C-alpha positions as CSV (number, residue, x, y, z in Angstrom):
1,M,233.2,55.3,12.1
2,A,231.8,57.0,15.0
3,R,229.0,59.7,14.6
4,V,230.7,62.4,16.4
5,C,231.3,66.1,15.2
6,D,235.1,66.7,14.8
7,L,235.2,70.1,16.1
8,T,232.6,70.2,18.8
9,G,232.6,66.4,19.8
10,K,228.7,66.2,19.5
11,K,227.6,62.7,19.6
12,T,224.6,60.5,19.8
13,Q,222.3,60.9,22.6
14,V,219.9,58.2,24.2
15,G,216.3,58.8,25.1
16,N,213.0,57.3,24.9
17,N,210.1,56.8,22.4
18,V,207.0,57.5,24.3
19,S,203.7,56.3,23.1
20,H,200.2,57.5,23.6
21,A,199.8,54.8,26.3
22,N,202.9,56.1,28.0
23,N,205.0,53.0,27.0
24,K,208.8,53.9,26.7
25,T,211.2,52.3,24.5
26,K,214.9,53.3,23.9
27,R,215.9,55.3,21.0
28,K,218.7,57.4,19.7
29,F,219.0,61.0,18.7
30,Y,221.8,61.5,16.0
31,P,223.6,64.7,15.3
32,N,223.0,66.3,12.0
33,L,226.5,65.5,10.7
34,H,227.9,66.6,7.2
35,T,231.3,66.0,5.6
36,K,232.5,69.2,4.3
37,K,235.8,70.8,3.1
38,F,237.0,74.0,4.6
39,Y,239.8,76.2,3.0
40,I,242.4,77.5,5.8
41,P,243.9,80.6,4.4
42,E,246.7,80.8,7.0
43,Q,248.0,77.2,5.9
44,D,247.0,77.7,2.3
45,S,245.3,74.3,2.5
46,W,242.0,72.5,2.5
47,I,240.8,70.1,5.2
48,T,238.0,67.7,5.3
49,L,235.9,67.6,8.4
50,K,232.6,65.8,9.6
51,V,230.8,68.4,11.4
52,A,227.3,69.1,12.8
53,A,224.9,71.7,11.0
54,S,225.1,73.8,14.0
55,T,228.8,73.7,13.9
56,I,228.8,74.9,10.2
57,K,226.7,77.8,11.4
58,T,229.3,78.7,14.1
59,I,231.9,78.5,11.4
60,N,230.1,80.9,9.2
61,K,229.9,83.4,12.0
62,K,233.2,83.2,13.5
63,G,235.4,81.7,10.8
64,I,237.1,78.3,10.6
65,S,240.4,79.5,12.1
66,A,238.8,80.8,15.4
67,V,236.5,77.6,15.7
68,I,239.7,75.5,15.1
69,K,241.6,77.4,17.9
70,D,238.6,77.1,20.3
71,A,238.5,73.1,19.8
72,V,242.1,73.0,20.3
73,R,241.8,74.7,23.4
74,K,239.0,72.7,24.6
75,G,240.7,69.5,23.8
76,T,238.5,68.1,21.1
77,I,241.1,68.1,18.5
78,Q,244.8,68.1,18.5
79,F,246.8,70.0,15.6
């Protein structure tokens, strides 16, 4: 399964390890993903999403309904 945030679309980025001698080797930067259940009061149901830690902070600030509405508008999820 892909390491992608369900709501924001954050995914693995590629960069370099840089040694003291300035040698460069490829490496990956993984998003801080967590599987979490959210309650949607409008639908009276629970959903399970794989979201980044930064997305959880956004959900705590705006609310799950607003974040899902923004994700649908941006096209990262379909409901």
